N, C-alpha and C positions, 0 to 999 in steps of 0.2 A: 884483792880487798884486804885492808888492814885488819888485824885482829883486835886493834884497839877501838874503843868506842869513840864517838865524836868528842865527848868531854875529855877523854884521855888524850886524844890527838891534839886538841886545843891546848891543854895543859903542857904537853910536850913541846908544841910550837912556841908557847910563851917562854918556856925555859930556854929553848935555843935562841930566842930573840932577846933574852935578858929582860923580859917584861913581866915575869911572873909575880912581881910585887905590885903590879898595877901602875897607874900613871902617877908620876911625881912632878910637881910644879918645876918647870925648866929654870935654867939660869942663862943669862946672856948679858954681856957688858952694856949693851945699849937699851936694855929693858929695865926700868926702875922697879917694877913689881909685876907679879902674876897673880891672877885669881880666876875663879870660875864665874860664870855669868848669872845675872838676875834679869828680871823683866825690865828693870830700869836701863838696861844696856842695849835695848833694841835699836835705838837711833844710832848709837856709837858703832855697833856691829854693822848696821846698814851703811853707814858712812864709809867704813873701810872697804866694804864689799863694792860699793859704787865706784870708789876711787880705783880699785883693781879692775873692775869691769871696763872702765874707759880705756884701759890699755889692752886687756885680754880680748875683748870683743866689743869694739866701740859702737856697733850698730844697735845694741840693746843693753839695758841695765836691769838689775834685779829689783823688783818692787819691794818697798818696805813691808807690804802685807806678807810677802813670802817669809820674811824673817819673823814678823810678829806671830804668824800662824803657828810656828814651831813651839812657841811658848804656851800655846793652848792645848797641844796634843798630849794625851795621857802617857804615851810611850816615850816621851822625851823629857829628861830632867836636866836642864841646863846647869844646875848646880853640880852635876857630875859629868855632863856630856859636852860642855863647851869651856874652853880656857881662853883667857884674855891676857894680852901683853899690854902693859901701860907704860907711858913715859913719865918723866919726873913731875909733870903737871897733872898726872892722873888721867890723861887722855888715852883712849884705846888706840893702839897702833897696829895690832894684829889680833886675829882670833883663829881658833880651830875647833871644829865640832866633830863628834863621832856619834852618828845616829844609827841605832839598831832598828831595822824594819820590824813592825809588830807581827808580821806574818810568820807562822811556824810551819807553813807548807813548803816543801822543798828545802832549799838551803837557808840557813841563817845568814842574814846579809847585813853588813855594816857599811855605811857610806861615810867616808871621811871628806870634809870640805873645810875650807878656810881661806884666809887672805891676809896679806901684809900691805900696808900703805906703800905704793910704788916708790916713793922717795927713799924707802928703807930696804928696797930689794937688794939681793946679793950680799947681805951682811950676816947671813946665818940665822936670822930670826925665824924665817919659815921652817928651817930644819929643826929648830928647837920646838916650835909649835907642833910640827908633824910628829916628832918623837912622843910627845904627850898624847896626841890623837891616836897614834898607832897602839900605844900601850892601853889606852882606854878602850879602843875597839876590840882588842883581844880580851880584855876583862869582860866586856859586854857579851862577847861570844861565849866565854867560859860560863858566865852566870846563866845565860839562856840555855846552853847545852845541858847544864846540870838540872835544869827544871823540866827537860823533855821526858816523856814516857820512855821506859827502857828500850823498847824496840826502835823508836825513832832516834834515840841517842846512838844506838849501835849503827844504824844505817845512814844517819844524817850527814850532811856536809855543811861547810861554813865558808864564808869568804869576806874579805875586805875589798872595798871598791873605791876608786878615786877617778873622777872625771877631770880632764885637763884640756885646755884649748891647744890645737895643733901648734900655734905660735909660741906657747908657753913651754919651752923646752926645759926650763928650770923645774917646773912642777913635775914634769914627766920623769926627769932624772932623780928627783927627790923620792918619788914613789918607787922607781926602779931600784934605788939603793936599799929600800926596805924589802925587796923581793917581790913587789908587784910587777906584773908584765902586761904590756899592751895586748888587749884581747878583742876589742871591737872599735870600729871607727864610725862616727856619725857626721852627717853633713847638714848644714843649714841651707835651705833652698828658698828662693824668692820667686814670686810670680807677679808680673806686671799686670794690673787690672785696668790700665788706661784704655785698652781696646775691648773691655768687657770680659766676660767669662766664657770658657769653652761650652759649646752646646752638646751636652751629653745627657741622654735620657736613660731611664731604666730599660733594660732589654725587654723585648716583647714577651718573652717567656715569663719573666719576672712579673710584668704587669698582668699577664693573663692568670697568674697564680694568685693575684690579689695584692701584690706588693705595691706600695706607694711611698712617695717622698713627702715628708711632713716637717714642719718647723719644730724645734725642740720646745717642750713645755715642761714646767717644773713638776707637774704631776707624774712625770716619767723619771724623776731623779734616781730612784732606787733601781728601776728597770735598766736605766742606762749604766749604772754602776755594775750590775750583774753582767750586762752585755759586754762592757769593757773588760771585766775579769775573764770572761769566756774567750773573747777575741784575742787577748794577750797571753793566754796560758802557755803558748809555745813560742813566745817572743823572747829573745835573749835578754836576760837580766830582769825580766818583768816579774813582779810579785803582786798578789791581789791587792786592790785598793780597798782599805777598810772603810766602813761607813763614816767614821769621824773625819778622815782626810777628804773623802769624796764630798761630804757636805760643805767643807770649806772651799773646795774647788767650784762646785756648781752654785754655791751661795755667795761666792766672793764678788768683790766689786768689779773684777775684770772680765768674768765670764759673760758671754753674750749669747743668750738663748735665741735672740732674734736672728743671729747670723748662723747658728748651728742647725744642722739638718740630720734627719733620721730616715732610714728606710724601715718601714714596719710592714708586717704581714697582715693578712685578713683578720687575724685574731688580736691585732694590736701589738704583738711581740716585736721587739726591736731586732732587726736583722743586720743593720749596718748603721754607722754613726760617723759624723764629722763635727767635732766640737771646737768652738773658736772663742778667743778672748781678745780684748782690746786694752792696751796700756798706752795711753796717749803720751806718757813720758818718753816712750821709745820713738815717737814720731820725729823729733828733732835729730836724734842720733842717726836714724836711718835716712833722714832727709825726705821722708814721705809718710803720709798717713797709712797705717797698716793694721792688719789683724793677724794674730798668731793662731795657727791651727794646733791646738794642744793634743788632740787625739783623733785618730782615724782608725776604724776597725770594722771587720765583718765577723759576726759570730761564726764559729766553725761549721755549723750545720748549713750555712748559706754561702760558703766560699765558692769561688770559681763560677759565679753566676753573673758577673759584670756589675755588681752592686757598688763596689768601691769607687770607680770613676764617676758614677752618677751622683753619689752622695757628696763627693768632693766638689764636683762641678756645681751642684746646687748651692753649696756653701760659698763657693767663689762668686756665684751669681748674686747671692745676698750681700756679699761684701761690695761688689761693684755697684749694686743698686743703692747701697748706703753711701756711695761716694768715696770709698777707701781706694787708695792708689796701689797698694801692694798686699800680697798675702805671704806669710812666712811660715815655714814648718821645719822640723828637724826629722831626719830619717836615718835609720840604721842602714849603712851601706851594704851590709851583708844579710839583710832581712830575707828569710826564706820565702816571703810572699812577693818578692821582687818589687817592693814599694818604690824604690828610687826610680825604676823604669816607668812605673805608673805615673809618678809625679812629673817626670820629664815629658811624658806624653801629654800631660795637661798644661804644659808650658812653664813649669818650674825650672829654675836654673840654680845649680849648686854654687854656694858662696863659701862661708867659713866651715872649718872642720874641727871636731874634737875627738878625743880618744878616751876609752874606758880602760883603766889599768886595774888588774885584779890579782889578789893572792888567794889561792884555794887552800883549804885546810882539810 
C-alpha cells in the first residue's frame, strides 16, 4: 500500500505525465481553431459522432439525445470538459470529452470519449484531442480527490477509462501510448425473434414464494434504480446510477416500459429486471427492426434462483409480440455471473466486440 494519499498519488502521476498544469488547447496544422463546447454545439458534436459510428460500428448509431442529455447533467461542465477542433469554415471536425462520474463510492472514475471525422483519420488530430482529454481527466481526478474526506483520500483509488471498438486499432494504440491497458472485453449479441421468444417461466420454487413477472410501470422508477445499483455493485466498472441520470434514462424517448419486465416478490420489491429501449434510427443500420436491452440484473439477495432467464425471456416475448425482428444487448465476456452463457442459452449470438482500456492511479 502506498504511503501517499490518493490526491498525492494523482499529483505525482500528473507530474510524471507532464500534465500538472492542466489541459492546454492543442495545436495541429489541419485544425484552424480550438475551443471548448457550449449547448449550441450539440448537433455538431452528434454529426461527428455519427460519421465515426458508421465506420466503427455500422449496425448502430449514437442518438442525439445521448449527447444532449450530457448538457443537462449537473456534474458535467462542457465549457471545461469538452474540446472541439474546427476547420477554417468554423465547422467541428473532432471533439473530445472527459467526464468524471459523480459517484464518490469506490474509485474516482473518468471516462474519456471522442471522435474525428473519418475523412481526417490518421493525421494526428485524434492524438491532439486525446492529449487534451487526458490532461483534463487527470485534473478532474485531482480536484475530486482533494475534496474527499481525509480517510477516503488516503484509501481511495482513481482511474481513467476509454472504450474502443475491437476494429478500431488506432483508438486502442492511442490509449495504450498514454499508459492505459486493455482490461475487459465486451460483446454485442443478437437474438432473432422471427420464430418467437424462448419459453422460460419462473422456477416453481420462486412462484411458490410469491414471485411473479410483471410489466414495468413508472411508479417503480426509483425502486428500479435501487435494484439496478444493488445488482451491479460487484460488476466490473459499474458505479451507482444517480437519480438525475436514471430519470433521463427511464423518462427518455427511447425507453420502452411496455417491453421491459420485472420479477417482484410478494411485497412488491423488485428481485430482477430486464429493461429495454427502441431507437428506430438503428433499424436501417442493422437491417431489421430491433430493441436494445439496456440492463439485465438480479438483486444479490435473489441470485441463483433462476430469475434471470425468466425475466429476459419475458422481455423477448414482449418484443416478439410487438413485431420486432431482433433483440440486441451487450455483455461483459468475463462477467462473474456467466451472463454470456446465459444469453447464448436464450438464443443470442455474439457479433461485434469492444474493449475497455484503463489507467489505475
